ZANU-104874 format. One record per atom (N, C-alpha, C, CB): x, y, z. Coordinates in pm, whole numbers, padded with zeros to 5 digits, always signed. Glycine has a CB too. Example, Ala and Ser with C-alpha at 12.3 -4.5 7.8 and 13.67 -1.06 7.14 Angstrom:
% residues 2
+01319-00569+00780+01230-00450+00780+01320-00330+00780+01131-00447+00905+01285-00225+00708+01367-00106+00714+01290+00003+00787+01408-00060+00572
This chain:
% residues 341
-02378-00168-01807-02400-00234-01651-02264-00226-01587-02454-00408-01649-02293-00177-01486-02171-00168-01390-02156-00320-01326-02199-00044-01262-02048-00306-01239-01996-00448-01167-02032-00435-01037-01832-00482-01171-02052-00570-01002-02066-00594-00841-01933-00620-00758-02159-00725-00816-01913-00545-00662-01797-00526-00598-01809-00576-00464-01758-00391-00601-01737-00653-00409-01733-00704-00272-01608-00637-00199-01724-00867-00272-01616-00597-00073-01507-00543-00019-01488-00616+00146-01530-00373-00025-01394-00706+00134-01402-00804+00242-01293-00726+00351-01354-00975+00185-01328-00732+00486-01272-00668+00579-01315-00516+00566-01130-00694+00574-01447-00474+00536-01507-00370+00529-01503-00304+00645-01617-00387+00488-01495-00334+00777-01498-00251+00898-01367-00227+00937-01572-00310+01009-01238-00265+00895-01131-00243+00916-01065-00117+00863-01084-00339+00886-00952-00064+00908-00930+00074+00849-00895+00099+00711-00835+00133+00915-00828-00007+00634-00806-00015+00512-00951-00028+00426-00712-00126+00497-01040-00126+00476-01173-00169+00397-01241-00033+00390-01274-00293+00478-01241+00033+00509-01323+00180+00504-01287+00245+00401-01303+00278+00617-01142+00253+00387-01068+00361+00308-01089+00296+00150-00885+00380+00362-01115+00145+00129-01152+00102+00009-01304+00167-00043-01150-00052+00020-01385+00128+00067-01518+00191+00037-01529+00333-00010-01595+00184+00151-01460+00421+00080-01445+00579+00053-01378+00609-00099-01337+00649+00180-01284+00506-00124-01193+00538-00244-01310+00503-00375-01030+00424-00245-01350+00394-00329-01470+00325-00474-01572+00456-00498-01604+00146-00412-01636+00520-00368-01722+00625-00409-01651+00741-00448-01812+00659-00311-01540+00793-00413-01497+00886-00456-01459+00903-00608-01415+00902-00382-01401+00783-00644-01366+00774-00783-01455+00729-00882-01267+00702-00795-01585+00740-00821-01736+00707-00902-01672+00570-00981-01805+00862-01039-01624+00447-00911-01635+00332-00961-01738+00272-01036-01618+00275-00884-01760+00218-01153-01860+00161-01211-01928+00037-01143-01815+00133-01331-01976+00062-01047-02019-00031-00949-02188-00022-00962-01956+00012-00793-02269-00133-01000-02398-00127-00967-02448-00173-00833-02458-00190-01056-02348-00243-00770-02355-00302-00630-02217-00301-00543-02403-00451-00646-02231-00247-00442-02112-00282-00368-02159-00358-00234-02025-00147-00337-02084-00459-00194-02109-00551-00084-01991-00526+00026-02111-00708-00139-02060-00501+00150-01941-00510+00278-01977-00640+00348-01946-00370+00405-01815-00687+00354-01810-00835+00412-01716-00826+00523-01758-00952+00303-01734-00912+00616-01642-00885+00740-01675-01045+00809-01698-00722+00853-01629-01036+00914-01640-01184+01022-01790-01161+01059-01519-01189+01194-01850-01277+01105-01966-01303+01150-01991-01202+01268-01972-01446+01183-01898-01169+01355-01909-01086+01451-01961-00942+01415-01789-01086+01509-01923-00894+01291-01959-00768+01251-02076-00777+01179-01861-00703+01181-02139-00889+01121-02240-00900+01040-02362-00825+01099-02264-01039+01013-02411-00745+01016-02530-00653+01062-02504-00520+01091-02591-00700+01179-02354-00494+01112-02338-00343+01163-02333-00262+01029-02190-00314+01261-02339-00131+01043-02337-00066+00908-02201+00002+00877-02450+00042+00900-02143+00027+00756-02044+00110+00749-02086+00217+00633-01915+00030+00725-02017+00323+00632-02026+00442+00549-01976+00389+00384-01918+00571+00622-02079+00425+00295-02032+00425+00171-02067+00558+00088-02084+00305+00108-01973+00664+00057-02000+00757-00001-02053+00896+00104-02091+00701-00098-02090+00991+00085-02111+01082+00140-02212+01065+00239-02126+01163+00061-02303+00982+00173-02450+00965+00232-02477+00822+00274-02563+01008+00123-02413+00756+00189-02448+00597+00169-02429+00519+00308-02340+00523+00048-02497+00392+00325-02464+00305+00435-02479+00174+00372-02553+00323+00565-02392+00099+00426-02397-00075+00370-02422-00145+00492-02240-00147+00297-02494-00240+00497-02535-00337+00607-02386-00472+00595-02732-00411+00561-02302-00478+00690-02204-00583+00679-02263-00723+00652-02125-00586+00804-02222-00782+00550-02284-00933+00527-02152-01033+00606-02307-00976+00319-02190-01158+00638-02094-01238+00705-02017-01313+00576-02170-01344+00820-01892-01289+00592-01812-01352+00471-01798-01484+00471-01681-01307+00459-01809-01580+00571-01825-01702+00596-01945-01797+00507-01846-01693+00734-02047-01687+00503-02179-01741+00426-02188-01664+00290-02328-01713+00518-02098-01590+00237-02123-01515+00121-02105-01604-00007-02032-01394+00119-02196-01611-00099-02175-01659-00232-02090-01588-00325-02289-01669-00290-01969-01612-00351-01879-01508-00451-01925-01523-00612-01696-01552-00440-02034-01611-00641-02095-01590-00762-02171-01475-00774-02168-01690-00792-02186-01394-00686-02284-01276-00674-02164-01172-00687-02389-01267-00518-02050-01193-00710-01948-01039-00712-01878-01080-00830-01821-00999-00564-01850-00966-00886-01739-00956-01018-01599-00953-00957-01757-00806-01119-01594-00866-00868-01460-00815-00823-01491-00812-00682-01408-00669-00884-01364-00874-00584-01367-00849-00467-01220-00797-00427-01419-00965-00399-01235-00688-00322-01104-00635-00269-01093-00680-00135-01091-00481-00274-01014-00726-00117-00966-00810+00037-00866-00721+00098-00883-00977+00018-00908-00708+00242-00819-00651+00331-00853-00687+00463-00812-00513+00318-00834-00818+00463-00873-00900+00630-00771-00980+00659-01014-01008+00642-00633-00937+00597-00534-01027+00654-00493-01150+00574-00584-01072+00778-00354-01202+00614-00335-01319+00508-00409-01432+00518-00206-01368+00505-00460-01482+00655-00483-01600+00694-00647-01610+00631-00453-01616+00861-00724-01492+00607-00861-01483+00543-00827-01494+00389-00945-01337+00583-00730-01432+00352-00708-01401+00194-00698-01566+00183-00549-01287+00134-00608-01646+00243-00547-01770+00207-00687-01868+00197-00423-01820+00328-00772-01858+00272-00888-01924+00314-00990-01901+00197-00938-01870+00457-01023-01773+00176-01140-01726+00068-01095-01666-00034-01241-01634+00116-01001-01631-00074-00980-01567-00201-00934-01675-00326-00866-01453-00175-00908-01807-00284-00900-01911-00410-01048-01945-00427-00799-02061-00382-01141-01940-00325-01273-01981-00308-01344-01880-00431-01329-01958-00138-01307-01760-00408-01356-01671-00475-01337-01635-00603-01341-01595-00424-01173-01662-00635-01126-01690-00765-01191-01786-00857-01007-01728-00752-01218-01930-00793-01296-02037-00832-01446-02011-00904-01310-02113-00710-01513-01920-00801-01610-01879-00844-01660-01780-00931-01643-01872-00776-01549-01731-00991-01539-01657-01103-01514-01515-01060-01658-01673-01188-01496-01479-00918-01501-01363-00876-01339-01313-00881-01576-01363-00739-01276-01194-00964-01170-01147-00953-01119-01087-00817-01171-01072-01042-01024-01153-00743-00998-01092-00619-00855-01028-00635-01010-01197-00499-00859-00872-00570-00764-00803-00522-00713-00785-00402-00781-00722-00549-00612-00869-00366-00581-00869-00253-00477-00792-00176-00570-00965-00244-00510-00728-00049-00431-00658+00010-00290-00712+00109-00522-00593+00073-00328-00844+00139-00228-00910+00201-00100-00946+00146-00276-01006+00238+00012-01019+00226+00098-01079+00169+00089-01218+00110+00177-01070+00239-00038-01283+00107-00052-01422+00124+00001-01441-00032-00216-01483+00174-00032-01372-00155-00024-01418-00276+00102-01329-00351-00171-01406-00341+00158-01247-00317+00226-01168-00362+00361-01241-00436+00245-01079-00256+00418-01337-00394+00539-01411-00431+00510-01519-00525+00607-01468-00312+00381-01554-00532+00305-01673-00592+00356-01639-00759+00106-01666-00554+00432-01716-00796+00431-01679-00953+00333-01670-01064+00499-01752-01004+00195-01748-01027+00089-01730-01103+00001-01588-01068+00010-01855-01086+00044-01521-00961-00041-01398-00913+00060-01263-00976-00061-01399-00713-00014-01203-01051+00052-01078-01091+00049-00977-00943-00039-01005-01236+00168-00907-00931+00194-00814-00823+00196-00652-00888+00347-00860-00750+00112-00576-00833+00075-00464-00940+00082-00333-00885-00067-00478-00997+00144-00234-00930+00105-00088-00917+00084-00032-01035+00199-00006-00850-00040+00000-01087-00082+00044-01214+00020+00143-01261-00222+00103-01211+00047+00225-01194+00148+00311-01291+00297+00275-01307+00153+00454-01241+00329+00151-01270+00451+00085-01267+00447-00045-01356+00485+00054-01123+00350-00109-01351+00365-00248-01422+00235-00301-01463+00433-00356-01330+00146-00200-01530-00015-00253-01564-00037-00367-01650-00098-00146-01635+00105-00411-01728+00092-00504-01812+00081-00649-01753+00194-00489-01895+00140-00649-01631+00112-00780-01571-00010-00813-01536+00179-00800-01468-00112-00745-01556-00261-00760-01531-00295-00859-01629-00350-00626-01546-00223-00876-01722-00293-00978-01844-00282-01099-01797-00224-00980-01994-00213-01144-01660-00165-01261-01622-00300-01305-01522-00007-01246-01550-00399-01222-01501-00445-01243-01368-00560-01359-01385-00501-01098-01299-00597-01409-01500-00691-01526-01519-00623-01663-01462-00726-01542-01682-00501-01670-01416-00454-01816-01379-00509-01842-01269-00310-01843-01364-00532-01754-01171-00577-01783-01039-00726-01716-00999-00464-01731-00944-00734-01594-01101-00827-01502-01078-00798-01398-00939-00956-01586-01067-00661-01398-00924-00625-01322-00796-00513-01240-00840-00584-01417-00667-00526-01098-00786-00419-01017-00838-00378-00955-00659-00484-00880-00984-00268-00937-00663-00188-00883-00544-00155-00745-00531-00068-00944-00537-00192-00681-00416-00151-00543-00376-00044-00563-00318-00238-00465-00294+00076-00470-00345+00187-00460-00288+00181-00406-00133+00262-00382-00374+00286-00449-00075+00320-00376+00075+00312-00220+00058+00488-00416+00134+00247-00168+00166+00247-00018+00143+00357+00065+00128+00191+00038+00234+00478+00019+00180+00613+00074+00164+00655+00068+00024+00713+00002+00248+00641-00055-00005+00679-00106-00161+00617-00029-00250+00637-00252-00199+00484-00021-00258+00394+00070-00350+00458+00202-00372+00250+00096-00286+00478+00273-00265+00519+00421-00297+00641+00442-00348+00517+00505-00186+00745+00358-00319+00883+00322-00320+00882+00302-00498+00924+00170-00208+00812+00224-00543+00829+00174-00682+00789+00284-00765+00746+00044-00715+00700+00364-00711+00637+00464-00822+00732+00589-00825+00470+00516-00783+00810+00625-00716+00911+00717-00719+01012+00643-00795+00957+00765-00581+01068+00521-00777+01200+00480-00866+01154+00460-00991+01282+00348-00822+01033+00446-01024+00994+00394-01175+01045+00478-01302+00831+00394-01188+01018+00613-01266+01095+00727-01388+01249+00714-01364+01050+00919-01364+01298+00690-01249+01437+00700-01235+01514+00595-01299+01470+00706-01103+01446+00485-01278+01476+00336-01331+01481+00334-01484+01359+00227-01281+01357+00393-01557+01338+00401-01685+01441+00475-01758+01220+00450-01705+01479+00605-01692+01572+00708-01754+01731+00663-01722+01537+00865-01686+01763+00626-01596+01897+00598-01546+01954+00464-01522+01907+00657-01435+01849+00383-01505+01883+00226-01471+01947+00216-01312+02011+00161-01595+01845+00186-01239+01865+00172-01091+01952+00027-01057+01707+00171-01017+02080+00027-01016+02161-00063-00986+02114-00126-00824+02306+00003-01002+02119-00011-00758+02072-00049-00613+02006+00042-00530+02175-00088-00536+01932+00023-00441+01863+00095-00353+01851+00065-00210+01756+00101-00398+01902+00162-00123+01905+00155+00016+01779+00244+00070+02049+00205+00069+01699+00163+00155+01596+00261+00232+01566+00211+00335+01472+00294+00173+01544+00365+00425+01521+00341+00581+01349+00421+00562+01670+00444+00715+01276+00325+00618+01138+00374+00608+01097+00429+00771+01031+00238+00548+01005+00521+00784+00945+00593+00873+00804+00576+00875+00978+00717+00857+00741+00456+00922+00635+00388+00919+00526+00427+01009+00668+00270+00936+00414+00487+00980+00283+00521+01086+00264+00393+01128+00132+00590+01023+00173+00428+01246+00113+00324+01309-00028+00276+01250+00102+00364+01445-00085+00339+01178-00196+00287+01083-00151+00163+00995-00242+00406+00983-00062+00176+00963+00006+00033+00906-00044-00095+00982+00179+00034+00924-00037-00112+01108-00091-00188+01183-00220-00208+01211-00047-00173+01260-00305-00098+01134-00463-00110+01171-00513-00023+01240-00503-00217+01240-00633-00026+01292-00699+00062+01378-00654+00036+01522-00846+00049+01362-00602-00073+01559-00534-00105+01684-00418-00050+01706-00515-00228+01701-00348-00049+01604-00206+00058+01620-00221+00201+01643-00119+00061+01489-00333+00252+01562-00368+00401+01612-00440+00420+01724-00440+00473+01520-00496+00328+01780-00566+00334+01939-00433+00317+02031-00698+00186+01978-00365+00237+01979-00240+00227+02091-00132+00339+02074-00155+00078+02077-00129+00408+01991-00057+00551+01996-00140+00647+02080-00037+00618+01845-00264+00652+02063-00345+00715+02113-00350+00734+02259-00436+00674+02068-00380+00592+02269-00383+00587+02460-00267+00574+02522-00459+00462+02531-00176+00531+02440-00026+00559+02522+00020+00715+02527+00108+00473+02437-00001+00773+02411+00038+00939+02442-00057+01012+02563+00008+01038+02286-00196+00968+02549-00267+01026+02666-00215+00967+02823-00427+00990+02640-00164+00838+02821-00134+00786+02926+00001+00870+02996-00118+00641+02893+00099+00915+02893+00230+00948+02909+00189+01097+03008+00323+00965+02743+00083+01189+02928+00041+01305+02987-00037+01314+03123-00031+01358+02896-00097+01229+03148-00168+01203+03262-00091+01120+03352-00292+01146+03231+00024+01040+03340+00084+00944+03419+00037+00838+03470+00122+00986+03500-00054+00765+03347-00119+00648+03387-00007+00538+03324-00285+00640+03326-00034+00414+03336+00081+00301+03304+00054+00285+03148+00062+00136+03399+00204+00253+03094+00179+00245+02960+00158+00109+02932+00281+00300+02881+00036+00063+02845-00007-00064+02797+00060-00091+02675-00150-00072+02779+00096-00217+02652+00127-00249+02516+00050-00391+02455+00287-00263+02511+00018-00363+02352-00078-00493+02301-00027-00507+02162-00262-00465+02300-00028-00413+02068-00002-00410+01941+00147-00424+01888-00056-00298+01902+00211-00311+01946+00376-00305+01916+00467-00357+02032+00426-00146+01889+00560-00408+01993+00676-00506+02083+00715-00383+02172+00836-00589+01980+00727-00267+02174+00786-00152+02268+00662-00051+02267+00942-00073+02203+00669+00025+02370+00617+00161+02390+00648+00235+02242+00698+00241+02529+00522+00285+02156+00542+00374+02047+00525+00489+02073+00477+00354+01949+00459+00557+02171+00428+00702+02204+00582+00760+02235+00313+00717+02347+00609+00876+02170+00720+00926+02200+00858+00841+02189+00698+00969+02318+00839+00758+02097+00962+00625+02066+00933+00620+01915+00932+00438+02156+01051+00504+01858+01047+00478+01748+01089+00320+01767+01127+00574+01665+01042+00199+01680+01067+00086+01727+01130+00042+01581+00938+00008+01797+01255-00025+01584+01318-00057+01441+01263-00221+01446+01522-00032+01427+01147-00238+01423+01100-00356+01412+00952-00396+01344+01109-00391+01534+00953-00408+01238+00774-00413+01188+00775-00575+01116+00717-00251+01030+00680-00650+01181+00659-00791+01137+00764-00884+01193+00660-00800+00984+00755-00995+01171+00853-01118+01222+00989-01080+01202+00831-01261+01142+01084-01152+01287+01218-01145+01229+01238-01291+01162+01335-01107+01346+01338-01261+01051+01386-01420+00977+01495-01433+01012+01392-01446+00817+01553-01564+00980+01674-01622+01012+01798-01538+01000+01686-01731+00936+01788-01447+00892+01918-01379+00866+01894-01231+00932+01957-01375+00694+01815-01221+01037+01805-01080+01105+01729-00995+01046+01923-01013+01119+01691-00986+00928+01601-00902+00875+01450-00940+00922+01619-00905+00727+01367-00820+00922+01235-00857+00952+01177-00896+00820+01156-00744+01022+01017-00919+00820+00963-00972+00686+00918-00870+00642+00864-01080+00681+00903-00724+00693+00879-00608+00627+00988-00573+00550+00846-00508+00709+01082-00597+00569+01194-00552+00520+01229-00659+00386+01304-00546+00643+01212-00775+00411+01233-00875+00319+01122-00867+00226+01248-01008+00379+00993-00818+00241+00876-00814+00153+00934-00684+00067+00713-00793+00240+00986-00580+00122+01037-00439+00024+01121-00504-00091+01151-00311+00118+01224-00598-00034+01318-00637-00151+01255-00705-00254+01429-00721-00110+01196-00810-00226+01166-00918-00307+01026-00849-00394+01138-01067-00206+00936-00760-00318+00838-00714-00378+00871-00601-00491+00755-00674-00278+00984-00529-00480+01022-00428-00582+01125-00515-00676+01096-00284-00509+01188-00612-00664+01245-00691-00770+01116-00738-00860+01333-00819-00706+00992-00794-00810+00903-00841-00870+00847-00738-00969+00819-00891-00783+00817-00633-00905+00747-00521-00988+00805-00468-01079+00710-00421-00926+00934-00419-01039+01015-00330-01116+01111-00369-01198+01069-00255-01049+01203-00452-01130+01320-00522-01188+01423-00628-01106+01400-00414-01237+01393-00750-01141+01478-00832-01069+01632-00834-01046+01453-00930-01115+01676-00703-01092+01828-00734-01111+01842-00607-01007+01913-00727-01294+01759-00559-00970+01776-00423-00865+01802-00495-00738+01626-00310-00847+01925-00440-00653+01953-00463-00532+01896-00377-00428+02074-00464-00526+01812-00443-00334+01734-00357-00265+01757-00408-00113+01579-00359-00320+01806-00300-00015+01786-00357+00100+01750-00242+00193+01901-00440+00140+01645-00283+00300+01553-00180+00363+01584-00190+00525+01383-00214+00326+01557-00100+00597+01566-00119+00728+01421-00024+00764+01725-00068+00794+01330-00121+00832+01187-00049+00847+01178-00022+01010+01044-00159+00786+01136+00097+01017+01092+00150+01163+00940+00190+01176+01180+00285+01202+00918+00164+01290+00739+00211+01308+00772+00353+01394+00610+00069+01428+00715+00456+01364+00714+00563+01408+00573+00630+01471+00768+00623+01312+00572+00728+01576+00451+00745+01634+00379+00875+01538+00474+00777+01802+00333+00860+01442+00286+00894+01333+00141+00796+01319+00401+00877+01222+00033+00885+01296-00096+00821+01264-00097+00778+01124-00212+00912+01290-00107+00873+01037-00119+00817+00889+00000+00863+00812-00255+00868+00811+00051+00811+00717+00142+00852+00622+00301+00805+00637+00131+00996+00623+00316+00694+00547+00474+00649+00555+00569+00729+00493+00501+00519+00496+00670+00744+00540+00814+00815+00493+00922+00717+00470+00873+00918+00607+00999+00732+00343+01130+00690+00321+01246+00759+00288+01125+00618+00245+01367+00724+00351+01479+00796+00303+01567+00709+00206+01560+00846+00423+01545+00747+00087+01566+00662-00028+01719+00693-00101+01438+00691-00132+01822+00591-00091+01964+00602-00163+01966+00512-00281+02089+00561-00064+01960+00570-00406+01999+00484-00486+02122+00496-00577+01904+00465-00547+02153+00400-00639+02282+00385-00750+02238+00371-00859+02378+00274-00741+02266+00439-00973+02232+00417-01126+02355+00388-01228+02159+00550-01180+02310+00322-01319+02421+00297-01439+02438+00400-01475+02397+00215-01558+02370+00510-01535+02390+00633-01598+02402+00751-01516+02294+00652-01683+02507+00816-01558+02517+00952-01464+02365+01021-01440+02625+01076-01548+02352+01062-01308+02251+01117-01258+02295+01254-01172+02184+01012-01181+02201+01351-01180+02210+01465-01092+02052+01510-01030+02283+01591-01184+02063+01611-00944+01934+01630-00886+01845+01694-00995+01942+01718-00757+01905+01769-01085+01794+01836-01194+01768+01729-01287+01851+01975-01285+01856+01619-01347+01790+01538-01460+01695+01432-01376+01914+01455-01565+01724+01433-01238+01620+01358-01172+01499+01413-01154+01655+01322-01058+01490+01546-01129+01365+01614-01110+01287+01596-01236+01384+01763-01075+01380+01636-01377+01299+01618-01480+01234+01481-01522+01366+01662-01575+01312+01385-01476+01259+01244-01501+01121+01222-01425+01370+01134-01450+01124+01268-01310+01013+01244-01200+00906+01319-01252+01049+01293-01046+00919+01449-01308+00803+01527-01303+00716+01494-01409+00831+01663-01305+00581+01484-01374+00479+01433-01470+00451+01293-01463+00517+01461-01603+00535+01249-01376+00480+01086-01396+00383+01065-01316+00578+00968-01366+00291+00971-01361+00135+00963-01326+00176+00928-01162+00025+00819-01428+00083+00975-01089+00080+00944-00948+00193+00981-00839+00066+00813-00947+00276+01065-00929+00421+01124-00850+00421+01298-00850+00583+01063-00951+00411+01349-00737+00455+01497-00713+00585+01504-00673+00376+01569-00612+00646+01613-00740+00798+01639-00699+00774+01769-00621+00917+01659-00836+00787+01804-00479+00772+01926-00415+00902+01920-00349+00644+01942-00322+01004+01992-00401+01139+02017-00342+01227+02147-00354+01213+01923-00391+01192+02214-00229+01229+02339-00235+01338+02347-00114+01104+02435-00227+01467+02398-00147+01587+02384-00034+01564+02506+00065+01756+02395-00106+01431+02501+00118+01402+02618+00215+01316+02557+00319+01326+02749+00145+01301+02633+00445+01192+02591+00507+01060+02566+00478+01184+02646+00575+01026+02457+00516+00873+02382+00453+00863+02366+00310+00735+02471+00484+01000+02312+00254+01017+02328+00125+01022+02165+00091+01150+02426+00087+00917+02080+00158+00929+01935+00152+00803+01886+00192+01040+01877+00237+00747+01756+00174+00645+01717+00218+00661+01618+00338+00581+01674+00115+00578+01632+00447+00580+01533+00571+00439+01480+00569+00619+01608+00724+00447+01365+00645+00328+01256+00680+00186+01382+00654+00346+01171+00891+00189+01461+00747+00069+01523+00781+00025+01562+00638+00084+01645+00889+00109+01635+00577+00036+01693+00411-00001+01554+00331+00177+01798+00289+00066+01459+00358+00017+01335+00256-00123+01296+00305+00124+01188+00263-00156+01260+00430-00258+01221+00484-00377+01274+00405-00252+01255+00615-00467+01173+00339-00580+01220+00275-00567+01228+00137-00616+01339+00322-00429+01203+00076-00387+01251-00052-00361+01118-00137-00254+01350-00039-00376+01142-00264-00341+01029-00355-00206+00998-00396-00405+01044-00466-00137+01115-00400-00019+01113-00468+00091+01046-00378+00015+01253-00509+00213+01019-00464+00335+00974-00376+00411+01119-00385+00434+00824-00443+00469+01179-00278+00533+01313-00286+00692+01275-00283+00483+01419-00155+00772+01336-00331+00924+01334-00347+00987+01470-00309+00963+01297-00496+01082+01459-00219+01134+01616-00178+01288+01559-00147+01038+01708-00015+01329+01676-00124+01489+01648-00078+01581+01573-00172+01495+01561+00053+01547+01582-00298+01655+01533-00402+01769+01607-00420+01605+01522-00531+01907+01501-00395+02021+01579-00393+02136+01465-00450+02049+01645-00233+02251+01493-00492+02346+01403-00517+02417+01325-00389+02440+01474-00595+02422+01185-00385+02498+01131-00292+02641+01112-00345+02436+01009-00246+02720+01233-00258+02844+01206-00325+02933+01096-00276+02917+01320-00325+02885+01010-00220+03006+00896-00135+03002+00766-00244+02941+00827+00068+02876+00774-00345+02913+00658-00471+02902+00728-00601+02801+00518-00480+02950+00644-00695+02949+00701-00828+02774+00684-00874+03073+00609-00937+02713+00806-00932+02596+00767-00991+02503+00743-00861+02617+00636-01090+02523+00843-00782+02439+00844-00649+02334+00932-00641+02517+00875-00535+02200+00913-00597+02098+01024-00556+02038+00971-00445+01988+01064-00663+01990+01076-00344+01909+01084-00251+01796+01149-00248+01959+01113-00174+01661+01087-00194+01555+01150-00176+01457+01097-00097+01513+01176-00276+01364+01193-00046+01268+01149+00056+01134+01128-00002+01258+01248+00167+01090+01046+00030+00948+00994-00037+00847+00980+00075+00962+00839-00117+00727+01023+00059+00615+01029+00164+00478+00990+00067+00604+01200+00246+00393+00913+00153+00255+00902+00082+00177+00852+00204+00248+00792-00060+00042+00854+00178-00095+00800+00284-00085+00664+00285-00261+00836+00232-00031+00592+00354-00011+00422+00363-00151+00371+00333+00044+00357+00529-00269+00434+00389-00411+00387+00371-00446+00371+00241-00508+00473+00427-00408+00478+00154-00459+00531+00028-00353+00442-00081-00447+00718+00022-00266+00510-00140-00166+00471-00229-00111+00327-00181-00052+00583-00232-00090+00319-00053-00021+00210-00008-00129+00088+00006+00053+00248+00127-00242+00100-00009-00316+00019+00026-00480+00045-00064-00307+00030+00184-00558+00121-00012-00704+00092-00064-00691+00175-00226-00846+00173+00062-00642+00283-00218-00634+00357-00373-00546+00267-00475-00553+00522-00364-00439+00186-00417-00387+00099-00502-00456-00026-00563-00288+00065-00445-00565-00072-00448-00643-00175-00512-00763-00136-00586-00681-00265-00418-00796+00009-00570-00911+00044-00683-00862+00067-00821-00989+00175-00647-00741+00134-00802-00666+00154-00926-00657+00038-01013-00534+00197-00898-00631-00066-00937-00603-00200-00998-00745-00255-01082-00557-00311-00869-00843-00231-00984-00964-00256-01052-01016-00183-01165-01051-00251-00971-00968-00045-01160-01029+00044-01251-00948-00002-01387-01011+00211-01203-00808-00039-01379-00727-00094-01496-00775-00229-01528-00574-00099-01467-00850-00289-01442-00892-00441-01477-01015-00422-01575-00939-00539-01331-01094-00365-01539-01227-00329-01614-01213-00239-01738-01324-00255-01518-01111-00183-01731-01075-00073-01855-01016-00167-01959-00952+00061-01811-00951-00255-01940-00869-00350-02052-00860-00471-02026-00733-00321-02078-00925-00556-01933-00922-00682-01913-01047-00765-01891-00846-00694-01821-01142-00707-01810-01236-00785-01761-01369-00701-01816-01218-00807-01598-01411-00795-01924-01541-00742-01988-01669-00800-01931-01540-00771-02139-01754-00699-01886-01864-00737-01825-01979-00777-01934-01904-00627-01731-02027-00913-01884-02151-00949-01980-02257-00862-01971-02211-01081-01955-02333-00849-02081-02435-00763-02131-02551-00827-02048-02452-00762-02301
């Protein structure tokens, strides 16, 4: 028997990607249920190449009728409905930030810390990390295992799809407005995003960092190692899909470009494409629609002892959200969640 899987937020960009990923990876589901707010109930969403699902109202759904629920509807929705689902015996894999730092909720990237899933039963909730964190820890894990990372400095170049369909629409509409000399309208972003970059993602905190930057720091520590010092500068860029990161690390053991490549080569979910020539690196355009985290531009940082610099790119809707959630579900059913006969 397969599993009954609900996707909460099924009409959003990540929710749709979750449905696509479940179908593409042939997840063992007997039933897939699309859930969203009441205003979307009755609409249809695609599932697989030819299938469609009728959206049901989240507010009236009985979670005893689902074994697993993938949530991607925002923190407020997760805070309200994820505990109810967990108490009903449904295991929640939540894509929001609502539960990531809860000590009773595992925060998981399956290639990096699959063992954390053993603790899912405390609340029946598993947290999916921030999209930028997910790709970062996949790239850092083999280096940390081999050389011991002491410190990481990260500058992100994050696509507008990280702000959902509204963010993608705003980039499209503003770009068109620039060309036809229409007024630039802002709704999603704090400043014009077309032909611009915005050094501000999420809310400002008291120390001057944004919440997005704070997430990268605390989530990396929880997933990978609490002793790693992490500082981030997060920037929104006019790219539709694909987050990029410039990563500067310091390690305990000596490191160079060649030993770093060897450590990363073959690590699950990670592809090194690093040629010191034109086109010998990966950009967001090439990462869109792909599952892997890509690393390029590997070189020694001569300004610190045992320093390395690299460029990291991934499709934020897939590894940064939908794919990671489905991979968690796959690991869950393979090793932890046993379906009753």
